[in-house]
N, C-alpha and C positions, 0 to 999 in steps of 0.2 A: 733866612732858611727858619722855619717855624716849628717843624716836626720831623724829625729823623728817626730811622729804623737800623736799630745794630744789633748784626747777628755775630752771635758767637758759636763755633762749631763744636760736635763731642771731640771728647778724650782721642787724640791722634788723627783727627782729621782735620781738614781748612774749608774753607769757603763752598768748595765745589761741592758739598754736602747739599747744599743750599740752590745747585744750580736750576732745579724745578720749581722752586717756589716763582710766581708772578705776583711781586707787589707794585706791580704799576709803575707809576712817575712819581711814588714817594720817594725822598731822599733815602737813602741807605747807605750803610758803611760795613765792613764786615771787621770784625776782631779775630784775627788769626792769630794762633799760639807765638807767641816769644818764648826764646829759652829763659829759666827760671835759671836766677842767681841763687850761689850756694846757701844753704840752709834758709832760702826764701820762703816768706810766709805765703798762705794764701791771700790776705787780706794788701797786703805789699805787693803781691804779684797781680791782683787786680786792678789795684791802682795803676801800675807803671804800663799793664793793659790796656786798658780805659783812654790812657791818653789824653786827660781833664782840657791839657793847652788848647786840645785840636776839635773840642767839642764846641760846635759856635750854634746850634740849635737850641732853642728857648725849651724845648720839649722831648723830652727821648723814651722812646719803646726799645728794650732789648727784647731779643727772642735768642733764647738758649737752648741748643741741640743737648739733651743728655750733660757729659760734665759743663758743656758750658753753660745750663742752667744753672749750675752750680754757682760757678763765675759770675753769673749775672744775678746773682743776690747778693755775693760779695760787694760786687761793685755798686748795689743800691745802699746798703750800708755806710758807704762813704760819700755818692754822691746823690743829686736830685736826680729821681727815674720816676719818669709817670707810669708808667706800666710794663711789667715784664711777664713775657708770654713763655712758658716752660713746654717745650717738646720732648717728650719721652724722659724725663727727668726726674728730680724729687725734688722736694721742700722742708723736708725735714730727715734726721736720722732714723728717725723708724720706718721711712718708708725704704732706707737701702738696706740691700740683704746682708744677711751675715757671712756671706764670702766675701764681699768688699770692708767689710767691719774689721774682719779677721785679717786683713791686709798686712797693716800695719803692724800690727800685735805679733805677726810669726817673723817679720821681716822678709814677706815672698816678693814685695813688691820690687827688693833689690834681684831678684831672678827673671824678671821679666825685660823683655827686648824687643824689637822691631822683626829681627829676625825670627824670636819664637813665634810672634804674633802671624807673622808672614806664614810660616811653616804650618800653624796650626789653623791657619783659616778655613781649611774645609770644615772643619770640626765648629767652630764658635760661630761660622758666619751661614747656618744652613736655613737662617729665615728665609720666608716666602721673597722678602724685597731684596733677597742678596742672589735670586738664583741664575739672573741675566750675565750673562759673560758683560755685559759692558759695566754694571752695578759692581760685580766682583775686580773687575780691572781697576774701576775709580778706587775702591778700599784698598787695594794693594798699593797703588800710586800713593795715595795722602799717607799711609802708614809710614811708606817708604821714607816719605821725605820729613819724619821727624825724629830726633834724638832718642836716645834712650836715654839722655839724664832726665828729659823732659817726660817720657813715659812714667819712669819710676817716681818722677817726684808727682807728675799728677795722679798716678794710683794713690800713693801715701796720702794726698792732701784728700782726695774724694774717701778712701776707708777713716781719716779721722774727721772728717766734716761733723760740727754738733748742733749748727744753728737751725732753729727751726721756726718755718712760714708760713705754718697751718693755719688757717683762716685768714691770710691776710689778701685783702680784698684787691688789692694791687696788682696781684699775680694768678693768670689765668693759666691752667694746667691742662695741656692735650695729652693723652696718653691712648696706647693701643692694647687692647686686651690681650694680643699675641705675646706681647712684650716681655722676653725671655730676660732681659739684661734688669730690668728693675721690676716684678712682676705687678700684673693691675691688684691684686688681692693685698698687697701691700700699699698701693696708693690712697691716700686719704682724701675722699672724696673730692675726686677728679672734675674738673667741669667739663670738657669734653671727654667721651671714650671713643675711638676710631674701632668700628667694628671689623676685626680680622686685623688689624693694624700691630707690625712688631714694633722692635726698638729701630728699624731703619726707615720707618713709614716717611721722615722728611724728604725722601728721596724718592719711593718707591710709591706712596701715595700724598704726591705733594700736591694734586690738585684739589683734594679734601682739606689739606692742611692750613693751601690758600686760602679758601673761603674762609675758615674758622678765623684766620688772621686779619682778612680782612673786614670780617664783621666788627672786629672788636678795634681795629684801625680807624675804620672811614667813620665812626660818630666822633673821633678825636681829631679829624683835622679841620 
């Protein structure tokens, strides 16, 4: 096995968020979230999640959606990764929002729960990509499967992240101009901008995302 694609979902989600991507016959694996250990650091978590002993391919491409993009960059600091594709994600602290940066400082992450996320779904999931009942039911199912321990840990780590990969040639950043989670005006020189794309475009605009991913992956095969 020469080239492998590893996909990492967003905070609270699982591999079903990638279900509409069509990556053909290229070997791929999904790195779904695992339960964090008490006081576990982001780099230790990334190492456990990556499971290096299971990676048999000589070349690896990571596709990280949202918080999965943050984890993919942590993995690349510890292991040899040929390329990272960020979808609706950030590559530096400057691209993060003040809202997320303040979460850990105020301790607000400790108040977060999947029950709260599901109850407020009509408010935070107003994006065009989640209008269809199928999409909303998928989001509800994925969030329901996560533990509050994981959700609070992930929010804290996202708010703490300080690494800066601006200008890294091994990273391709795909972003939507209607993303409200990580607004486009905070993103420094994204490689691909999806017109009308929101934070859930990896699902709702999967055909366009697939085309961009394949344009990156095919020359590397």
